[in-house]
N, C-alpha and C positions, 0 to 999 in steps of 0.2 A: 448256277443261280447266285451263289455267294462269292463268285470269283472276283468281283470288282470291289468287295469290301476290303478295307485295310487289314493287312496281315498282322500288324503289331498293335496291340491294344494294351499299353502299359497301365492304363487306368480304365475304369469302366467307360466304354465307348470312346476312349481317347479324349474325353472332354474335361475330366476333373483335374488333370494336371499335365503340364507340358514336360515331356521327358527330358528335353534339353535343359529346362530350368531346374528340374530336380537333380540333374547330374552336375550342374555347374559348380556347386560347392566342393565336389569330391573328385571329379574327373581330371586327368592330367592336363587337359586343355582348357580347364576352367580357371577358377580363382587360384588354384594351386600353382599354376604356371607363373603367377605374379611374383612369387618368391623363389620358385624352383629353377627358373631360367633367368640368367642375368642378361641385361642390356637388350631387351626386346625392342626392335626398331619401331619408330612411330608409324611406319607404313605397313607393319605386319598385320595380317588379317585377324590376328588374335584379338585386337581391340574392338573389332566390329560387334562382337557379341554383347559388349557392355551397353550398346546403344539400341539393339534390336531385340534383345532377349526378353527384357522385362516389360510387363504390361501395367504395372502400378508402382507407387512408392513403397508399398508394403513388400512387394517382391524384392526390391533392391535392399531394403533394410533387413529382411529375413534371410536372404541368400548370401549376403556379404556381411560377415560378422566382424566386430571391431578387432578381435584378436588376430584375424587374418590380415587386416590392413597393418596392424602393429607389427606383425611378423615380417611382412614385406618391407616395411620401413627399416627394419633391422638388417635383414638378409639381402635385400635388393632395393635400396632406396631409389636407384635410378629408374626402376620400373614404375614406382609410384609417381615420380615426377613426370614420366612419360604419359602415364594415364591422365594426370591433371592437364598436361599440355594438349593431349589428343582431345579431351573433352572440351576444353576451351576453344581450340581451333575448330572443332566440328560445330560447336555452337555458333561461332562467327560465320562459318561457311553456310550453315543452314538458314541463318537469318537473311542472307542475300539470295537464297535459292528460290526459284520461281514456284517450286512445289510446296513451299512453306508459306502460310499454314494450310493444313488440310481443310477442305470445305465441310468439316463436321460441324453441324449446327447445334446439336444438343448432346447432353450427357447420355441420353438413351441410345442415340445412334452410335456414339462412341463405344458403348457396351456391346451393341450388336456387331460393330466392326471387329472388336476384339474376339467376340464369340465366333464370328465367321473365320477369322484368322486361325483360331485354334482348330477348327474343323479342317481347314486347308492343310495345316501341318499334320494333323492326325491321318489324313488321307494321302499324304505324300505330295500334296500340291505345293506350289510356290506362292507366297503372298507378295503383294505389291509393297513398294516402299512407302512407309508412313513417316513423313518428315516431322509432323507434330509429335509423334511418339518418340522419335529420336531426340528432339529438343528436350522433351520432358525427361528422358533418361539421362541426358547430359546434366540437367539440373539435379537429378536425384543422385547420380554418381558423385557429384561434387558435394552434395549435402551429406553423403555418407562418409566420404574420405577426409574432408577438411577438418572436422572436429578431432579425428584421430591424429592428424598432423599437428594441430595446435597443442594437443595434449602431450605428444612425444617431444615437441620442441620446447614447451614450457616457456621459461623466461628467455631462452636463446632462440632467436628466429632466423638463424643463418640459412637454413634450408628454404624457408619461405622467401627471404630476401633474394636468394639466388634464383628461385623458381618463378616467383610472381612479381617481384618488384625491380628486377634488373632491366635497365633500358639498353637497347642496342643502338649504336650510332651508325648511320649510313650517310652517304653523300646527299646533300640537299639539292635535288635537281629542279625544284620548283621555286627556289628562292623564298622559302618561308611562307607559303600560302597558309599552311596549317596554323602557324604561330600568329598570323594576323587575324585569323577567323576566331580562334578560341577566346581571346580577351574581349572581342566585340560582343560575345554572348554574355559575359559576366563582367560588366564594366566596373562593378563595385570592387572587384578584386585587384584593380590595377595598382593601387597605392602600396598596400602592405606586402603583396607578393613579389614586388619588384626586387626587393633585397634578396629574396631566396631564389626565385625562379631565374633571375638574370645573372646570378653569380657564376654559374658554370659556363654561361655563354660569353662572358667577357674575354677569355682567351681567343675565342673564335673571331671576335671582332678585331682583335689586335694581331691576328695571324698574317703572314706575308700574302701578297696578292696571288701568288701562284698556288697557294694551298686551297683546295676545294672546300667550301663550307660543309660542315657536318650538321646533322640534325638527329635528335633522339626520337626513336620510335616509342610509342606507348608500350609500357610493360604489359606482361600477361595479366596482372591484376587490374590494371587500368582498362584493358580491353574487356575483361570479364564484367566489370562494373558498367561499362558502356553498353555491353550486350544485354545485361539485366535491365537497364533503363529502357532500352529499345523494346525488349519483350514486354515491359509493363504497359507499353502504348502501341502494341502491334494489333492492327485490325485483323479480325478472324482468329486471334489467339487469346487476347485479353480484352479487346474492344470489339464492338459490333462492326461487322464488315460493311454495314450501310454507310459509315462515315469515311470509308476509304476513297481517296481521290486518285483516279487513274491507277497507276501501278505503284504509288507510294503507300506502302502498307504501314509504315511507322508514322503515327499521327499523335503529336504531343497535346492531347486534350484531357481535361479532367474527367475522371471516371464517372462521377455522378453529380447531380445538381446539388448546390449548396454554396459554399464559399468559392467565389471566383467563377461560378458557372450557374446558369439558369436552365440548362438543358440536360436532359437525360438521354440524349441521342447515342452517346458512347456506351451506355450501360447495357450489359447483356449478361443475365444471370447464368447462361449456359457456360460462360468462361470463368466462373468464380473459382473453380478448382485450379485452373491454369494460373490465375492471379496468386492463389495461395502457394503454389509450387515456386513461383518466382520470389515471392516475399519470404518464403522459408529459406531459400538459399541466401537471400540478402541478410536474413537474421543470423544464419550460420556464419557468414563472413563477419558480421558485427560482433559475434560471440567470442572473438579472439581474446577479449579482455577478461573473460571469466577464468582463463588459465594463468592469470597473473595474481600473485598474492595481494591482499589489500594494501599493504605498505608500499607497493610499487605501482599502484594504480595510476597515480599522477605523473610519475617519472618515466614509466614505460607504457605510453599510450598505444592503442591498437592502430597500426598503420591503415587497416581497412576502414575503420570508422573515421580516422582523420581525413583520409582521402574523400570519403563520401560527404562529410560535413563541410569540407573546405575547398575541394577542387572541382566539383561538378558544376556545370553552368547554372546561372541564376534561373534561367527558364526551366531547367529540369527540377531545380529545388522547389520552385513554386508549384509546378505541376504535380510533383510527387506529394508535397505537403498537403495540397488541397485535395488530391485524390484520396489519400489516406484519411484525412479529416472527414471528408464528406461520406465516405463509405462507413466509417465508424459511427458517425452521428445519424446516419440513415438506417441504423440497425433495427429500430423499432418501426414496424410497418404502420404507416399512417392510413392506408386504405384498407377497407374490410374486404379483402379478396377471399376466395375460397380457401387458398392455402393458409392465410392468416387465421381464418376462423377454425380450420382444422387443427392448427397448432395450439389453440386454446382449449381443445377438448381435454377433459381430465384423463390423466394417465396415458395420454397419447404417446409420450416419449417411451413408455414401457411396451407399447404395442409395436411401434415402428422403430426398430433398432438402427444403429448407424449414426454417424455424425452428419449434422446439417452443413452442407457446403457454405451456406451464407454465414452461419455462426462461426465456422472455421476462418473464413475470410475476415470477418469483423474482428475476431480475436487477434488475428495476425496483424491487422492494421494497427490496433491498439498497442501491440507489443513493439512493432517497429517504431511507432511514434514515441512511445515512452523511452525506448533505448536511445533514439536520436536526440530527443529533447533533454535527456539526462546527461549526455556525454560532455564532460569537462576535463578531460585528461590532456596533459601536455600543453600544446599551444592552443587547444580548444577551450581553455578556461576563460571565464568571463573577465573582461578588463575592469580594473578597479579605478574609480575616479573620485575626486574630491579630497578635502583635507583629511588627515588621519583620524580626527575626532568624529568625522561624519562621512565616512567613506561609503560609496555605493558601487555596486558591480553590475555590469550589464553585458550581454553578448554583442558582438559586432559581426559584420559579414565575413570577417577574416577568422574569427574564433570558431563559431558554429552557425552556419547560415540558417539552419532549421530553427534553432532557438531565436535567432535574430528576426526572421520573418514572422514567426509566431508572435513575437513581442510587438511587431508592427501592425497587427490586425487592429482595426479601429472602428469599423462600421457597426452600427447598432444591430443591423439585421444579421450580421455574421455572429455577433455575440449571442443574439437570441437563438440562432440556429444551433450553436454549440450547447447552450444552456438547456434548450428543449431536448436535444438528443441525450444529454447526460441524465436529465430528470426522467426521461422515458425509460432508460436502462435501469435506473435505480428503482423506479416505480414498478417495473416488471419484476425486479428481484423481490420487492416487498410483497407482491402478490403470491410469489412462490413460497414465502416463509410461513405464512399462516393462512390456511384455507379451511373451509369446512371439511374438505377431504384432504387429509395430510399427504403431502408428496404428490398431489395431483398434477403439479406442474414441475417441469425440470428447472433447476436453478440456472440463472443466466451464467454461462461459462466464462464470460469476460468481464464480470462485475469488478473484480480486483483491478484489472488493467484500466477500467473506466475511472475508478476512484483515483488511481495514481496519475492518470492523465489530467483529471480535474485539478489535482494539486499542482501539476506542472503549469497548467493554464493560469491559475491565480498567482503563481510565483513569478512567471515570466511577464504576463500582461496585466499590469495594474489597472488598465482601463477595463479589462474584462472583470477583474475583481470588483471594481466599483460598480459595474453593471450588475453583477450578481447581487451585491449588497443592496442596491436600490431596486432590484426587481421584486415582484410579488412572489417569486419562487425561491427567495433567499432562505426563508425558514423551512421551506420544503426540502431543499438540499441538506440543510443541517439536520432535519428530522430523519431523512433517509440515511445519512451517514451514521448518526449516533444509533439509530435503530439497528442498523446492520452490525455496528460494533458491539452492541449489547447481545445480538444474536450469536456472534462467533467468538465472544470473549473467552469462552471455556475451551476452545480448541487451541492447543499449544502452537500448531503450525500456522495459525492465523494471527498470532500476537504481533508479528511485524506489521501487518495491515492495520491492526487496531492502533498501534503506535503512530502510524502515518495519519490515521483519521484524527487522533488527538492533536497532532501538529496542525492539521488543516483547520480544526475548530479554533485552536489558539490563534492562528494567523487571521482568521475571519473576525474573531472577537476583539482584536486589537484596533479595529476600525470603528469610529463613532456611528457610522451608518448601521452597523450590526446591532449596537445597543438600542437604537431607535426601533428596530424591528421586534425587539423582545416583548414589547407591550401589545403586539398584534396577536390575534387569536391564531392557533395552529389549524391550518386547513389541509395539510398534507394527509394523504391516505396511508396511515401508518397501521401497525399491528394493533390488535385489540387491547393490549396491555396499556396503551397510551390514551384510551378513550376518555378518561376523566381529566386529562391535562387541558387546561384552558388556553394559556398564553405561551408564547415562545420562551419567556423567562422561566415559567414553571417547568416546561418540557426540558430545558437545558439542565436545570437542577436535578430533575428526576432521572434523566438519562445518565448523567455523570455519577449520581449516587448509585444507580444500578450497577454501573461498571466497577466502582470502587468497593461497594459493600459486598459484592458477591464473588469477588475474585480471590479472596483470602490472601492478599499480598502477592499473588503470582504476576500481577501486572504493575509492579511498583514503578517501572519506567514510564508508565502512562500517567500516573497520578499528578506529577508536577504540571504537565501541559494542560490537563483537564482542570485542575484547581486554578491555574493561572487564567484559563478561559473564563471561569466564574469571577475571578478577581477583576479581569478586564471588563466584564459585563455588569458588575455590581453597581456602579454609579447610575445605571439605567433601570435597575430593578424597581418595579412599581406594582403594588397590589398583589404581592406574592400570596399564593394560596396557603391554606393551613398545612397541607402535607409538604409542600415545597419548603415552607419555613422550617418545619420540623426536620426535614432532610438536611438542611444547612447546619443546624445546631448539632444534629447527630454526626455529621462529618467532622465537625470541630471536636466533639467529645471523644470520638474514636481516635482521631489523630493525637489528642491530648492524653490518651491512655498510656501509662508508663511502659507497659509491655511493648507497645508499638513505637512509642517515642524514643526509647532507649535502644531499640534494635538496630538502628542504622544511622550513620552520620548525617544523611540527607533528610531524615524525617522531620526535624524541627522546621524546615522551611515550609512544609505544608501547613503547619500551624500559623506561620507568619502570613501566608497567603489567605488563610481562612479569617484571621483577624483583620486583614485588609478589606475583605468582603464586608464584614460587619461594620467597619469604620466607614466604608463608602456609603452603605445604606443609611447609617446614622447621620452622616454629614450631608447627604443629598436628598434622600426621600424617606425621612423618618416617619412623617405623618402618613405617608402612603403605604407603609408596611407595618401596621400595628400588630399583626400576628407574629411577625418575626421578632419585633421588639419584646413582645410578651414572652416568647420562647427564650430569648436571651435573659430576661429577668428570671424566668423559671429556672434556668440553668446557671444562675449566678455563681453557685458554688464551684463549678468547673473553672470559671474564669478567675475566681479568687484563689483557688488552689494553684492555678498555673502561675499566678503572680508571685507566689511564695514557694514555687517548686524548687526542690534541690535533688541531688542524686540520691541522698539518703532517704528522703521522703518518698521518692518514686520507687526505690527498691523495697522500702517497707510496705508499700501498697501491693507491689508484686508478690512479696512474701506472704502477706495476709491472704491474697487470693489463692496462692498455692496451698497454704495450710487449710483454707476452707474447702478447697477441692479434695484434699486428702481426707478431711473429716467427712465430707459427703460420701466419698467412696467407702469409708468404713461403715458409715450408717447404712448405706445401701446393702452392703454385705451382711450386716447384722440383721436387717429387716427383710432379708430375702428379696432384694430389689423392690421394696415397697414403694408405692407412689409417694413422691415427695411434694406434690403440688399443694398449694395452699399454705405453705410454711414460710411465707414472706419472700423477700427478694434475694435472700442469701443463696439458694440453689442456682438461680439464674446467673448471679454474678460469679459463683464458683465455676461455672462452666466456661467462664471467660479466661481461665488461667492457663491456657495452653500456649502454643507458640504465638508469635506476634501476628501472623496472618489470621489464625483462628480467633485470637483474642479480638482483633478489630472487626472481623466479619460478624461474630456473634454479638458483640457489643452493639453494632448497628441494628441488629435484628431484635434485640431484647430491651432496648432503651425505651420502655413504655412510659417511663416517668415524664418524658418530654411531651407526651400527649395527655397528661393528666387533666381532669376536668377543672381543677382549681389549683391554686398555688399551694394550698395546704396538702392536697393529695400528692402533688409533685414532690413537696419537701419531705413528706412522711413515707413515701413509697419504698425508700431504702435507707433504714436508719444507720447502716454501716458506712454509707458513702455520701448521703445527702443530709442536709440539716433537718432538725425535727420540726422546725417551723420557720416562717419568714422572720419572726422576731429574733430567734436564736441565730439565724443567719446574719442578721444585721449586727448582732453583738460580736460575732466571730471576726468581723472585719470593720470595726467602728472607725469612723472618720475622726481625725484629731479635733479636739474641742468639745468632747463630751456629747451629751444628748442634744444640746442646742444646735450642734452642727449636723444633726442627723437629717433635718429637713432643709438645710441650707446647702448651696452648692459648694463644692470643694475648691479652695483656692489653689494656685500653683504651688505654694509652699506646702499646703496640706497634701497634695498629691505626691510631692517629693517625700514627705514624711511617711506616707503609706508605703511607698516603694522601699524606703529605707528599713521600715519595720519588718516588711515581709522578707527582705534579704537577710536581715540580721537574725531572723528566726532560724536560719539553717544551722546556727551553732548549737541549738538546743536539741537537734534531732538525736534519736537514739542510735548508738553505734551498732552496726551490723556488719556482716561479712560482705563488704561492698564489692571487693574485687571478684570474688567467686561468683556472686549472684549477677553482677554486671556482665561477666564473661559468658555466663549461661544464657543471657538474654540476647547479646549481640550476635549479629549475623556476619558471616564471612570474615571472622577474626576481629571484628570491631568490639572494643570494650569502652564503655562510656566512663568518663571521669568528671569530677566536680568542675574542673577548669573548663571542660567542653560544655557542660551544662550552663555554666555562668556565661560563656561566650555568646550563646544564642538567647538565653533567657533574658538577659538585660536588654537585648535589642528587639524584643517582641513589642509590637504596637498595642499595648494593653490599656493605655491611658484613657482613650475615648470610651471603650466599653466599661471600664471600671468607674469612670465619672458618671456615665449614664446610669449604671446600677446604683451608685450611691445617691444619685439625685431622684430617681424614679421608684426605687424598690419600696421605700416606706410609703410613698403616696399610693402606689398600687396595692400595697398590703392593707392600707386603710379602706380603700374601696372594696377589697375582698372581704374585710371584716364587717363592712357595713350591712351585709346580709340583705342586699336589695333583691328584688324579684329576679333580676338577671344581672348578676355582678359581672359576668364575662362580657356582656354587651357594654356595660358601663365602663369597664376597663379599656375596651377597644375604642370607644368614643373618646375617652380621656387621652389615650395615646395618639389618636388621630388629630388631636388639637393641641397637644402639649408642645412647648418650645423650650429647647435646652441649648440653643446656640450660644447664649451668653455664658454658659458654664463649661462648654466643651473646649478642649484645646484647639488651636488653629488647625484646620484640616490640611492634610498634605496634598500637594498637587496630584491630580489624576494622571498617572503615567501608564499607558498601556504597554504591555510587554509583548513585543513581536517575537516570532520564532526567528532565531538568528542562525544562519547557516555557518557551518564550520567544515573543515576538511573531513573530520570524523563523520559528521552527518551526511556529507556527500557520498563518502564511501559506503555508509550504511544504506542509503537510499539506492545506490547502484546495486548493492548486493541484494536488496529486497526486490528490485525490478527484475534482475536476472534470475533470482530465485523463483519468481513466478513464471518467467519464461521457461526455465529449466523444467519445472514441474509440468507445465502445459505440454512440453515437448516429449514427455515420457510416454504419453499415450496418443495415438496408437503406435507411433513409429519408434520412439526411444531415440531421439536425435543425438542426444549427448550421453546416452547410456554407455557404460564401459569406459568412460574417461574420468580422469582425476581433476575435478574442478577445484581451483585454489582460492577463488574470490570469496566463497562462502562454504560453510560446512553442510554436507548432505548426510542426513541420518536416515538409513533404510530400516523400515520396520520389518519384523519377521513375517515371511509369507505364510499364509494360512491355507489349509486345504480348500480348493476352489470349486470342486465339482458340486457339492451340496450347497455350500454357502452362496455361490453365484446363482444357482437356481432359485433359492429362497429369496435372494435379493431382487432378482428380476421379477418375481411374482408379487412380493409384498414390499418391495424396496421403498415404494412411496410412503407406506405407513411408518417405515423406519427412517424416513428422510435420507435414504442412501440409494444410490444407483451403482451400476457396475463401474461406470467411469469414475464415480467418486471413490470407490474402493481402490481402483488402480492408481488414482492420483494420490490417495492417502498412504499407499504402500511405501512411498518414498517421498518425503516432504523436505524441502529446503528449510532448515531451521535458522531463520534470520532474526536476530534480536533487535 
């Protein structure tokens, strides 16, 4: 009865594991033979198992370990070379085989086929050949082996040159048919490539008549790239079989509708996994540059990326570029299908485990796009044009064809398509950040890549940047970017992305069209913390304040770009709200705090930019911003102190805060930690005496005097640091000429005397231990000196603000003392109609500061992009795991016990805003500064 059942059941019913696969890592005829036996011939049957044994990418990456490939490269490198040649040759052969691709229509049927194959093997039967499976295994083997080769080779690529880039010369029997056809496809390349391509052919032309002409065959690397491009457009493998014409299965059509295509005929979601496999191998080939140190990034370019951006035909470039673009921009479903509705159910991602094939494909498209559009190494660097004082750089068809053709996009509908796609992705991310049910939706896995791609778009295509700035979605994009930056600013592994967002905002703010949009109301669907923000200008100030005030100095590299963005936008600030005006003054006072100011050599420039902001508002829209002007007058002491700031006075203030902190600690101990509330402002200010980061953060949070109800309350809120009254404040910095000059505008001579008096007062400062205290404040070995203080203090643009204070402070004080029914309203009405143009110094020209690219910034961005790619590749396959990346530093966090923690995460991960994939990704993050 049971005689026909299989006699060998290595696993339950022979279905849970394939015996041959399980034995492959250890049996003598498996991977061990790769280094145990030297010089295995290409036709040996040993190689067959590499292409028929595995059923998925996880099989390849789990059964072939990096250390095994590394050992084979050391003990039998010729076998690894043979494996690469066999895989590439088999891939070329299968592409022309009539059995490829298999007529498998859906992913479900593919699973059933694999299941049936397992049953056949378990019962001792023979399975039919599956050409599609063999092609996929060729791709997977190369994905597994090539990163190890790149790592072992390092800066020396002799092994790769011999294996993948060596051309064979044969007799030209057809008199150059191939050479005549290639340039006709890529006509743009005829000019620049002639010097390089034709150089080795010159001796052939001058050869004697009896010598037969030679031609070079494509190298193995060139054939591999050609095969990958064909697979990207293969009907029945990556494209719908419905568009196949006769027996021509390679059809170069754009994957989805969008740029360059209005039809979705080629799209077939059943083949998304196959597209991902092809793009993954392409990304592996392009990853050669991460194994080169940053200092050699421009001098030792990746031959693989150079070939792909410079040598492939124009038709292929455009088809690939549009296919990747359209697939990425179509990531947000526009139609309410059943699948789209199911994906919006709360906690759906915790119920249905596994990666979404569509999300994987979209993420891979973004990654390949970002890598190709970023590449500027070697001869791929943009060409510089124009005079030295006004040089501009731009890509050409010869440097990087992908950058060039993206720059050439010009149709309004194309720009709108890209902008809508990016806004949809960021809006989807906004919905996942704050819901009534925390963690109800899974975060968008490719939001980082989308942000970096947006930066590349506005960098390369200035017409697209103009379209964004003139679009009604301009402030939506700014809102999404800054909201996301505020959300992730406390995560160290996200600081590189936060820095990129700050540069994006700086680039946009440098355009006049951006400033015009600031007066419009915010319509973007942001998180609830921004509900009270009215206009774009208010939102910009609030968001930047949130980033600066709550990071405790950990994001110092972001501050200049963000404050410059405010400086660029300041000439367009109108009707700033009460809170936004207070935030600007609080930023100034925190940057002017001696503990922060003397901690780093670059901190004074933040003060310079903040003063530029105030000057721009005063010179351009003083009457439209009475609240900000009132806050400036309220905080006049901070500006006056800065005008006479010296190293000794700053250190004396630091010492006073430190002593007050010590006194508070003693008092707390003596009173058994009694409550110190209600004892004036001294305790609040004492808490500010820590390091520079804590000093600045807490100062921003406790500066309540800025929001005092009256000027007297503001002046009297802190007797140790503020003036007792407005009258005493006026006495502390009287204008030349006595009381008569108090109500009259300062002349140029008077302003000069005021500056001279404040500078000469430094000689009266009390002598303290300057060197020791300055050294304790400075960071990274920086020690402030009086010469350094003088160098930047004399250049601060304080004149405009000081003249405004000297002209308006007494007048506002008189209104305050008039005790009208509503003096605050009277003051604002007065400031809305006052004119001070005749007393202010001539305004400086408005010069917007663009983000300027340098070699260092290019290396940093390349590291950031590849860092994101590296981290995404860690799960589930671990593509680059076990290799020594040199372009950036990888910091691995300590693994924690996973049995209980994963279970808890899977059940309540949404409430903790963490999922299993998030934990795996955070286990090893690329720390890119």
